[in-house]
C-alpha positions in Angstrom: 111.7 106.8 104.4 108.5 108.0 106.5 110.0 109.2 110.0 111.0 107.3 112.6 109.2 109.1 115.0 106.7 107.8 117.3 103.3 108.3 115.7 100.8 110.2 117.0 97.7 108.6 117.7 94.5 110.0 119.1 90.9 109.1 118.7 88.1 111.2 116.4 84.5 110.7 117.7 84.7 106.6 117.7 87.7 106.2 115.1 91.1 105.6 116.7 94.3 107.4 113.9 98.2 106.9 114.4 99.9 110.0 112.1 102.9 109.1 110.6 103.9 112.6 109.7 105.6 114.0 107.2 104.2 116.8 104.7 103.9 114.4 101.3 101.1 114.1 99.5 98.8 111.8 102.4 98.0 108.2 102.5 95.1 106.6 104.2 95.9 102.8 105.1 93.2 100.8 106.1 93.6 97.3 107.0 91.8 93.9 107.4 88.8 92.4 108.7 90.1 91.5 113.3 93.0 93.1 112.5 94.5 97.0 113.3 96.9 99.5 112.3 100.5 97.7 113.4 99.7 95.1 110.4 100.9 98.5 108.6 104.2 99.7 110.4 106.0 96.9 108.1 104.8 99.0 105.6 105.4 102.5 106.8 108.6 102.6 107.4 109.4 101.9 103.7 107.3 105.1 102.8 109.6 107.7 101.3 109.6 111.0 102.2 107.1 112.2 99.5 104.0 110.5 101.1 102.3 111.5 104.8 100.8 108.2 105.5 98.2 107.9 108.9 96.3 104.5 109.5 92.6 104.5 111.3 91.2 101.2 113.0 87.8 100.4 111.8 85.0 100.5 114.3 85.4 97.1 116.4 89.0 97.1 116.1 92.3 97.8 117.3 91.7 101.0 119.4 88.5 102.1 118.0 85.5 102.1 119.8 82.7 99.3 119.5 80.2 99.6 118.2 77.2 98.8 121.0 74.6 96.4 119.1 77.5 94.3 117.5 76.3 95.2 113.7 78.8 96.2 111.2 78.3 97.2 107.8 80.2 98.2 105.1 78.2 101.7 105.6 79.7 101.2 109.4 83.4 100.8 107.9 83.1 104.2 104.3 81.7 106.2 107.9 85.1 105.2 109.4 86.5 106.5 106.7 85.0 109.9 106.5 85.8 111.0 109.5 89.5 110.5 109.3 89.6 112.1 106.6 87.9 115.1 108.0 90.4 114.1 111.2 93.6 115.0 109.3 92.3 117.4 107.4 92.7 115.9 104.0 91.1 117.1 100.6 92.2 114.9 98.2 94.3 111.6 99.5 95.4 108.3 98.2 93.3 105.2 100.2 95.2 101.8 100.5 93.3 99.4 102.1 94.4 95.3 102.3 92.2 92.4 102.0 88.7 93.3 104.6 89.7 97.4 104.6 90.5 97.1 100.5 86.7 96.3 99.8 85.8 98.8 102.3 88.0 101.6 100.0 86.2 100.0 97.0 83.2 101.3 98.6 84.7 104.5 99.5 86.2 105.4 96.0 82.1 104.4 93.9 81.1 107.1 96.9 83.7 109.7 97.4 85.6 109.6 94.0 86.3 113.6 94.5 88.2 112.4 98.0 90.6 110.9 96.6 93.1 111.0 93.9 93.9 106.9 93.5 92.5 103.6 95.1 95.1 100.7 95.9 92.6 97.7 96.9 95.4 94.4 98.6 94.5 90.9 98.1 90.9 91.0 98.9 88.0 88.2 98.3 86.0 89.7 95.1 82.7 87.2 96.5 82.2 84.7 98.8 81.8 81.4 97.6 81.1 77.8 98.9 84.2 75.7 99.8 86.5 75.2 103.1 85.2 77.5 106.2 87.6 80.0 107.2 88.8 80.0 110.6 86.5 83.1 110.9 83.1 81.5 109.6 83.6 78.6 112.1 84.2 81.5 114.9 80.7 82.8 113.8 78.1 82.0 116.8 80.6 82.0 119.7 81.1 84.2 122.3 84.0 86.9 122.6 86.8 84.8 123.9 88.3 85.9 127.0 91.7 84.6 128.4 93.6 85.0 132.0 97.6 85.3 130.4 98.2 88.1 127.8 100.7 86.9 127.2 99.9 83.1 126.7 96.9 85.0 124.3 99.7 86.5 122.1 101.7 83.3 121.6 98.6 81.2 120.2 97.8 84.4 117.5 97.7 83.2 114.3 96.7 84.4 110.8 93.6 83.8 108.4 94.4 82.3 106.9 98.0 81.2 108.1 100.2 81.6 105.4 102.8 83.7 105.6 106.7 84.9 106.1 106.7 86.1 109.3 109.0 84.2 112.1 107.4 82.8 115.2 108.4 85.6 116.8 107.5 88.6 114.6 103.5 87.2 114.5 103.9 87.1 118.9 104.4 91.4 118.6 101.4 91.5 116.0 99.6 89.3 118.5 100.3 91.5 121.0 99.6 94.7 119.6 96.0 93.2 119.1 95.3 92.5 123.2 93.2 94.4 125.3 92.3 93.6 128.8 88.2 92.7 128.9 86.4 91.5 131.6 87.9 89.9 134.2 90.8 89.1 131.7 91.6 89.4 128.6 90.9 89.1 124.9 91.7 90.6 121.1 91.1 94.0 119.7 88.4 92.7 117.7 84.7 92.9 118.2 83.4 88.8 117.5 80.3 90.1 116.9 81.3 91.8 113.8 81.7 87.4 112.7 78.0 87.4 112.7 76.5 90.4 111.3 78.6 91.3 108.5 78.2 90.0 105.6 79.7 90.6 102.1 78.1 90.8 98.6 80.2 90.6 95.3 82.0 93.6 93.9 81.6 92.7 90.8 78.5 94.9 90.6 80.3 98.2 91.1 83.7 97.7 90.1 82.3 99.9 86.9 81.1 102.6 88.8 84.7 103.4 90.7 86.2 106.0 88.3 89.1 107.1 90.2 92.8 106.0 89.3 93.0 102.3 90.8 96.1 99.7 92.1 94.7 96.0 92.4 98.3 94.0 94.3 97.8 90.5 94.2 100.3 87.8 96.8 101.3 85.4 94.5 100.8 82.5 97.0 97.0 84.0 98.0 94.8 81.6 98.9 92.2 84.7 99.1 91.9 85.9 95.2 92.5 83.8 92.2 94.4 84.4 89.6 91.3 84.3 87.9 89.5 87.2 89.9 92.5 89.0 90.5 92.4 89.1 86.6 88.5 89.9 86.2 88.8 93.1 89.5 91.4 95.0 86.6 89.8 93.8 84.0 86.1 95.6 85.5 87.5 97.9 87.3 88.2 101.1 84.8 91.9 102.5 84.2 93.2 99.5 87.0 96.4 98.5 87.3 97.6 95.3 88.5 100.9 94.1 89.9 101.6 90.7 91.8 104.1 90.9 94.5 106.1 87.4 94.1 106.3 85.7 97.7 104.1 87.4 99.0 101.1 85.1 100.6 97.3 86.7 101.3 99.1 89.5 103.8 101.4 91.3 101.9 101.6 93.8 103.9 103.7 91.6 106.5 105.1 89.4 104.0 106.4 91.5 101.2 106.6 95.7 102.6 109.7 96.5 100.9 108.0 95.2 97.8 105.1 97.2 98.4 105.5 99.8 99.9 107.8 101.1 96.1 104.8 100.1 94.8 102.3 102.8 97.0 104.8 104.2 96.4 105.3 104.9 93.0 101.8 104.6 91.8 101.1 107.9 93.8 103.9 109.8 92.3 102.5 109.0 89.2 99.2 110.1 90.0 98.4 114.0 88.9 97.1 116.4 91.5 
């Protein structure tokens, strides 16, 4: 298993990093929308010593800086991945992203194929379609929420979408990691303005251009990526492997960390160089 010592935590310019140590093959973990590095903690604890894991907070998330004008783009977050790689001193590495982080990871793979040994894309939305609005879409146009009590705030934390195997206490702990002082009170470590400005295009045009080994993962119970879209991603991403993890909802790193850690380790071990 990866070292249980406290990870090294620091900022490279505007980007916050947690390096879990070790001397194995480099693995960079990228979270989803409104999340942060702690979403990867259950997975990191289960990784073998053959991998050296690090995780970043995208700008506008976690301990990373917020963009002054509140405008976040795919290019913003692809640049954050490159900042993290350079700060870690890595030449080539495996990149693993969940949800929004998976989409950013795929774009990084398209733009910087020489930097990657492989890319892992976990349970992401390939394109936005009409239908029931998510909690994120309903929040567009609202100002940054501020609360007086951080503990009560953490207790009201919910996932989006809300399907999960986590207990209420595990959700509260995860939520508490996402709280920060804000003005006269407390808010989430997430810049609400990104919901107003960030727009997701369809991933289909970029998939054939990605020329690095890829693993695509879906949670069996996911409501984000359908089985049909999952099969299409695996088909249109050159040479991709596909894995569905039983019993997992969209938040695979939280629901099935043991199975995901094994899949990540097996994929990384199979890569050349």
